[in-house]
Backbone as XML, in Angstrom:
<?xml version="1.0"?>
<chain id="A" units="angstrom">
  <residue number="1" name="MET">
    <atom name="N" x="0.851" y="-1.187" z="0.004"/>
    <atom name="CA" x="-0.016" y="-0.020" z="0.004"/>
    <atom name="C" x="0.902" y="1.272" z="-0.028"/>
  </residue>
  <residue number="2" name="GLY">
    <atom name="N" x="0.608" y="2.213" z="-0.830"/>
    <atom name="CA" x="1.404" y="3.395" z="-0.936"/>
    <atom name="C" x="1.117" y="4.369" z="0.202"/>
  </residue>
  <residue number="3" name="ARG">
    <atom name="N" x="2.104" y="5.205" z="0.501"/>
    <atom name="CA" x="1.924" y="6.219" z="1.536"/>
    <atom name="C" x="1.396" y="7.451" z="0.857"/>
  </residue>
  <residue number="4" name="TYR">
    <atom name="N" x="0.723" y="8.240" z="1.632"/>
    <atom name="CA" x="0.231" y="9.504" z="1.155"/>
    <atom name="C" x="0.391" y="10.561" z="2.228"/>
  </residue>
  <residue number="5" name="GLU">
    <atom name="N" x="0.545" y="11.816" z="1.862"/>
    <atom name="CA" x="0.773" y="12.859" z="2.787"/>
    <atom name="C" x="-0.606" y="13.483" z="3.217"/>
  </residue>
  <residue number="6" name="VAL">
    <atom name="N" x="-0.657" y="13.745" z="4.528"/>
    <atom name="CA" x="-1.804" y="14.435" z="5.086"/>
    <atom name="C" x="-1.391" y="15.799" z="5.533"/>
  </residue>
  <residue number="7" name="ASN">
    <atom name="N" x="-2.136" y="16.781" z="5.308"/>
    <atom name="CA" x="-1.792" y="18.143" z="5.760"/>
    <atom name="C" x="-1.704" y="18.130" z="7.278"/>
  </residue>
  <residue number="8" name="PRO">
    <atom name="N" x="-0.525" y="18.445" z="7.861"/>
    <atom name="CA" x="-0.388" y="18.400" z="9.310"/>
    <atom name="C" x="-1.271" y="19.399" z="10.006"/>
  </residue>
  <residue number="9" name="ARG">
    <atom name="N" x="-1.834" y="20.354" z="9.323"/>
    <atom name="CA" x="-2.712" y="21.324" z="9.959"/>
    <atom name="C" x="-4.203" y="20.892" z="9.795"/>
  </residue>
  <residue number="10" name="ALA">
    <atom name="N" x="-4.495" y="19.782" z="9.153"/>
    <atom name="CA" x="-5.827" y="19.301" z="8.981"/>
    <atom name="C" x="-6.417" y="19.093" z="10.300"/>
  </residue>
  <residue number="11" name="LYS">
    <atom name="N" x="-7.735" y="19.471" z="10.482"/>
    <atom name="CA" x="-8.443" y="19.298" z="11.697"/>
    <atom name="C" x="-9.297" y="18.013" z="11.675"/>
  </residue>
  <residue number="12" name="LEU">
    <atom name="N" x="-9.253" y="17.210" z="12.771"/>
    <atom name="CA" x="-10.027" y="16.046" z="12.879"/>
    <atom name="C" x="-10.909" y="16.092" z="14.139"/>
  </residue>
  <residue number="13" name="THR">
    <atom name="N" x="-12.129" y="15.517" z="14.010"/>
    <atom name="CA" x="-12.969" y="15.352" z="15.191"/>
    <atom name="C" x="-12.371" y="14.286" z="16.094"/>
  </residue>
  <residue number="14" name="THR">
    <atom name="N" x="-12.957" y="14.089" z="17.231"/>
    <atom name="CA" x="-12.499" y="12.982" z="18.148"/>
    <atom name="C" x="-12.618" y="11.683" z="17.465"/>
  </residue>
  <residue number="15" name="ALA">
    <atom name="N" x="-13.726" y="11.415" z="16.773"/>
    <atom name="CA" x="-13.976" y="10.130" z="16.151"/>
    <atom name="C" x="-12.924" y="9.923" z="15.017"/>
  </residue>
  <residue number="16" name="GLN">
    <atom name="N" x="-12.625" y="10.990" z="14.210"/>
    <atom name="CA" x="-11.677" y="10.839" z="13.166"/>
    <atom name="C" x="-10.251" y="10.590" z="13.659"/>
  </residue>
  <residue number="17" name="ALA">
    <atom name="N" x="-9.942" y="11.384" z="14.781"/>
    <atom name="CA" x="-8.613" y="11.201" z="15.381"/>
    <atom name="C" x="-8.469" y="9.819" z="15.967"/>
  </residue>
  <residue number="18" name="ALA">
    <atom name="N" x="-9.500" y="9.277" z="16.551"/>
    <atom name="CA" x="-9.422" y="7.904" z="17.105"/>
    <atom name="C" x="-9.135" y="6.916" z="15.955"/>
  </residue>
  <residue number="19" name="ARG">
    <atom name="N" x="-9.789" y="7.083" z="14.858"/>
    <atom name="CA" x="-9.543" y="6.185" z="13.687"/>
    <atom name="C" x="-8.096" y="6.368" z="13.197"/>
  </residue>
  <residue number="20" name="TYR">
    <atom name="N" x="-7.658" y="7.599" z="13.100"/>
    <atom name="CA" x="-6.295" y="7.930" z="12.662"/>
    <atom name="C" x="-5.255" y="7.214" z="13.542"/>
  </residue>
  <residue number="21" name="LEU">
    <atom name="N" x="-5.516" y="7.180" z="14.824"/>
    <atom name="CA" x="-4.548" y="6.649" z="15.772"/>
    <atom name="C" x="-4.799" y="5.137" z="16.025"/>
  </residue>
  <residue number="22" name="GLY">
    <atom name="N" x="-5.930" y="4.638" z="15.565"/>
    <atom name="CA" x="-6.219" y="3.216" z="15.778"/>
    <atom name="C" x="-6.697" y="2.838" z="17.187"/>
  </residue>
  <residue number="23" name="VAL">
    <atom name="N" x="-7.349" y="3.872" z="17.858"/>
    <atom name="CA" x="-7.891" y="3.610" z="19.207"/>
    <atom name="C" x="-9.398" y="3.893" z="19.136"/>
  </residue>
  <residue number="24" name="SER">
    <atom name="N" x="-10.102" y="3.625" z="20.243"/>
    <atom name="CA" x="-11.521" y="3.899" z="20.304"/>
    <atom name="C" x="-11.732" y="5.380" z="20.618"/>
  </residue>
  <residue number="25" name="GLN">
    <atom name="N" x="-12.941" y="5.839" z="20.271"/>
    <atom name="CA" x="-13.322" y="7.173" z="20.598"/>
    <atom name="C" x="-13.325" y="7.346" z="22.099"/>
  </residue>
  <residue number="26" name="ARG">
    <atom name="N" x="-13.785" y="6.320" z="22.818"/>
    <atom name="CA" x="-13.816" y="6.396" z="24.312"/>
    <atom name="C" x="-12.421" y="6.532" z="24.881"/>
  </residue>
  <residue number="27" name="GLN">
    <atom name="N" x="-11.419" y="5.850" z="24.259"/>
    <atom name="CA" x="-10.049" y="5.972" z="24.712"/>
    <atom name="C" x="-9.534" y="7.395" z="24.501"/>
  </residue>
  <residue number="28" name="MET">
    <atom name="N" x="-9.931" y="8.018" z="23.410"/>
    <atom name="CA" x="-9.551" y="9.371" z="23.169"/>
    <atom name="C" x="-10.119" y="10.296" z="24.230"/>
  </residue>
  <residue number="29" name="GLU">
    <atom name="N" x="-11.380" y="10.036" z="24.569"/>
    <atom name="CA" x="-12.020" y="10.867" z="25.637"/>
    <atom name="C" x="-11.324" y="10.691" z="26.952"/>
  </residue>
  <residue number="30" name="ARG">
    <atom name="N" x="-10.983" y="9.445" z="27.277"/>
    <atom name="CA" x="-10.253" y="9.160" z="28.532"/>
    <atom name="C" x="-8.947" y="9.910" z="28.575"/>
  </residue>
  <residue number="31" name="MET">
    <atom name="N" x="-8.141" y="9.813" z="27.502"/>
    <atom name="CA" x="-6.877" y="10.455" z="27.506"/>
    <atom name="C" x="-7.019" y="11.924" z="27.547"/>
  </residue>
  <residue number="32" name="ARG">
    <atom name="N" x="-8.015" y="12.457" z="26.956"/>
    <atom name="CA" x="-8.267" y="13.951" z="26.944"/>
    <atom name="C" x="-8.583" y="14.366" z="28.372"/>
  </residue>
  <residue number="33" name="GLY">
    <atom name="N" x="-9.346" y="13.547" z="29.105"/>
    <atom name="CA" x="-9.736" y="13.851" z="30.450"/>
    <atom name="C" x="-8.602" y="13.704" z="31.455"/>
  </residue>
  <residue number="34" name="ASP">
    <atom name="N" x="-7.721" y="12.787" z="31.240"/>
    <atom name="CA" x="-6.672" y="12.568" z="32.240"/>
    <atom name="C" x="-5.310" y="13.256" z="31.779"/>
  </residue>
  <residue number="35" name="GLY">
    <atom name="N" x="-5.361" y="13.976" z="30.664"/>
    <atom name="CA" x="-4.220" y="14.699" z="30.212"/>
    <atom name="C" x="-3.115" y="13.910" z="29.580"/>
  </residue>
  <residue number="36" name="THR">
    <atom name="N" x="-3.366" y="12.638" z="29.231"/>
    <atom name="CA" x="-2.280" y="11.843" z="28.654"/>
    <atom name="C" x="-2.328" y="11.760" z="27.131"/>
  </residue>
  <residue number="37" name="GLY">
    <atom name="N" x="-3.390" y="12.327" z="26.531"/>
    <atom name="CA" x="-3.554" y="12.233" z="25.093"/>
    <atom name="C" x="-2.885" y="13.380" z="24.300"/>
  </residue>
  <residue number="38" name="PRO">
    <atom name="N" x="-3.140" y="13.411" z="23.041"/>
    <atom name="CA" x="-2.607" y="14.500" z="22.219"/>
    <atom name="C" x="-3.264" y="15.830" z="22.464"/>
  </residue>
  <residue number="39" name="ILE">
    <atom name="N" x="-2.560" y="16.874" z="22.051"/>
    <atom name="CA" x="-3.122" y="18.227" z="22.163"/>
    <atom name="C" x="-4.421" y="18.305" z="21.407"/>
  </residue>
  <residue number="40" name="TRP">
    <atom name="N" x="-5.359" y="19.068" z="22.017"/>
    <atom name="CA" x="-6.665" y="19.193" z="21.393"/>
    <atom name="C" x="-7.209" y="20.622" z="21.716"/>
  </residue>
  <residue number="41" name="PHE">
    <atom name="N" x="-8.275" y="20.977" z="21.008"/>
    <atom name="CA" x="-8.840" y="22.319" z="21.198"/>
    <atom name="C" x="-10.357" y="22.219" z="20.951"/>
  </residue>
  <residue number="42" name="LYS">
    <atom name="N" x="-11.078" y="23.157" z="21.541"/>
    <atom name="CA" x="-12.540" y="23.266" z="21.259"/>
    <atom name="C" x="-12.738" y="24.104" z="20.030"/>
  </residue>
  <residue number="43" name="ALA">
    <atom name="N" x="-13.595" y="23.657" z="19.138"/>
    <atom name="CA" x="-13.886" y="24.391" z="17.922"/>
    <atom name="C" x="-15.067" y="25.316" z="18.129"/>
  </residue>
  <residue number="44" name="GLY">
    <atom name="N" x="-14.898" y="26.297" z="18.960"/>
    <atom name="CA" x="-15.956" y="27.207" z="19.305"/>
    <atom name="C" x="-16.062" y="27.430" z="20.818"/>
  </residue>
  <residue number="45" name="ASP">
    <atom name="N" x="-16.936" y="28.322" z="21.203"/>
    <atom name="CA" x="-17.092" y="28.696" z="22.617"/>
    <atom name="C" x="-18.267" y="28.012" z="23.312"/>
  </residue>
  <residue number="46" name="ALA">
    <atom name="N" x="-19.151" y="27.457" z="22.491"/>
    <atom name="CA" x="-20.295" y="26.819" z="23.082"/>
    <atom name="C" x="-19.902" y="25.512" z="23.875"/>
  </residue>
  <residue number="47" name="ILE">
    <atom name="N" x="-20.697" y="25.177" z="24.839"/>
    <atom name="CA" x="-20.412" y="23.993" z="25.716"/>
    <atom name="C" x="-20.378" y="22.717" z="24.812"/>
  </residue>
  <residue number="48" name="ASN">
    <atom name="N" x="-21.160" y="22.693" z="23.800"/>
    <atom name="CA" x="-21.242" y="21.497" z="22.966"/>
    <atom name="C" x="-20.382" y="21.603" z="21.710"/>
  </residue>
  <residue number="49" name="SER">
    <atom name="N" x="-19.480" y="22.552" z="21.623"/>
    <atom name="CA" x="-18.581" y="22.664" z="20.545"/>
    <atom name="C" x="-17.664" y="21.448" z="20.530"/>
  </residue>
  <residue number="50" name="PRO">
    <atom name="N" x="-17.356" y="20.892" z="19.345"/>
    <atom name="CA" x="-16.590" y="19.638" z="19.324"/>
    <atom name="C" x="-15.137" y="19.830" z="19.679"/>
  </residue>
  <residue number="51" name="CYS">
    <atom name="N" x="-14.556" y="18.847" z="20.267"/>
    <atom name="CA" x="-13.125" y="18.850" z="20.476"/>
    <atom name="C" x="-12.441" y="18.396" z="19.222"/>
  </residue>
  <residue number="52" name="MET">
    <atom name="N" x="-11.359" y="19.091" z="18.854"/>
    <atom name="CA" x="-10.725" y="18.874" z="17.543"/>
    <atom name="C" x="-9.230" y="18.590" z="17.810"/>
  </residue>
  <residue number="53" name="TYR">
    <atom name="N" x="-8.606" y="17.992" z="16.823"/>
    <atom name="CA" x="-7.206" y="17.628" z="16.899"/>
    <atom name="C" x="-6.598" y="17.993" z="15.561"/>
  </residue>
  <residue number="54" name="GLU">
    <atom name="N" x="-5.302" y="18.495" z="15.548"/>
    <atom name="CA" x="-4.617" y="18.696" z="14.289"/>
    <atom name="C" x="-3.741" y="17.415" z="14.030"/>
  </residue>
  <residue number="55" name="VAL">
    <atom name="N" x="-3.680" y="17.023" z="12.775"/>
    <atom name="CA" x="-2.983" y="15.819" z="12.387"/>
    <atom name="C" x="-1.556" y="15.865" z="12.871"/>
  </residue>
  <residue number="56" name="GLY">
    <atom name="N" x="-0.917" y="17.026" z="12.717"/>
    <atom name="CA" x="0.497" y="17.199" z="13.111"/>
    <atom name="C" x="0.658" y="16.891" z="14.623"/>
  </residue>
  <residue number="57" name="ASP">
    <atom name="N" x="-0.274" y="17.315" z="15.466"/>
    <atom name="CA" x="-0.204" y="17.110" z="16.873"/>
    <atom name="C" x="-0.372" y="15.611" z="17.209"/>
  </residue>
  <residue number="58" name="LEU">
    <atom name="N" x="-1.228" y="14.944" z="16.411"/>
    <atom name="CA" x="-1.403" y="13.482" z="16.597"/>
    <atom name="C" x="-0.125" y="12.765" z="16.282"/>
  </residue>
  <residue number="59" name="ASP">
    <atom name="N" x="0.540" y="13.179" z="15.202"/>
    <atom name="CA" x="1.806" y="12.533" z="14.783"/>
    <atom name="C" x="2.900" y="12.740" z="15.856"/>
  </residue>
  <residue number="60" name="VAL">
    <atom name="N" x="2.988" y="13.977" z="16.366"/>
    <atom name="CA" x="3.961" y="14.228" z="17.456"/>
    <atom name="C" x="3.686" y="13.383" z="18.656"/>
  </residue>
  <residue number="61" name="TRP">
    <atom name="N" x="2.394" y="13.278" z="19.054"/>
    <atom name="CA" x="2.010" y="12.519" z="20.177"/>
    <atom name="C" x="2.426" y="11.027" z="20.026"/>
  </residue>
  <residue number="62" name="VAL">
    <atom name="N" x="2.186" y="10.475" z="18.799"/>
    <atom name="CA" x="2.578" y="9.090" z="18.534"/>
    <atom name="C" x="4.091" y="8.936" z="18.704"/>
  </residue>
  <residue number="63" name="ARG">
    <atom name="N" x="4.885" y="9.860" z="18.205"/>
    <atom name="CA" x="6.359" y="9.759" z="18.283"/>
    <atom name="C" x="6.803" y="9.768" z="19.740"/>
  </residue>
  <residue number="64" name="THR">
    <atom name="N" x="6.109" y="10.647" z="20.532"/>
    <atom name="CA" x="6.488" y="10.694" z="21.986"/>
    <atom name="C" x="6.125" y="9.440" z="22.738"/>
  </residue>
  <residue number="65" name="GLN">
    <atom name="N" x="5.033" y="8.792" z="22.337"/>
    <atom name="CA" x="4.622" y="7.538" z="22.981"/>
    <atom name="C" x="5.629" y="6.399" z="22.643"/>
  </residue>
  <residue number="66" name="LYS">
    <atom name="N" x="6.182" y="6.428" z="21.458"/>
    <atom name="CA" x="7.172" y="5.390" z="21.099"/>
    <atom name="C" x="8.459" y="5.566" z="21.898"/>
  </residue>
  <residue number="67" name="ALA">
    <atom name="N" x="8.755" y="6.752" z="22.333"/>
    <atom name="CA" x="9.989" y="7.067" z="23.080"/>
    <atom name="C" x="9.904" y="6.616" z="24.578"/>
  </residue>
  <residue number="68" name="LYS">
    <atom name="N" x="8.670" y="6.399" z="25.011"/>
    <atom name="CA" x="8.490" y="6.040" z="26.476"/>
    <atom name="C" x="8.750" y="4.606" z="26.662"/>
  </residue>
</chain>
């Protein structure tokens, strides 16, 4: 299978980020809650605004996990 490049600034929802990392959405929520997951941000000021992740931040997080 060939590799393809993803824009490191591309924004992903929690569900998309979970698929990208190969973990469950619930695991992403747990890591977000306990501070062990990748950097995330709220896409808006409303309480129900989605949590979002940048692809580049996910890639950095994966590399730091391999180093542990």
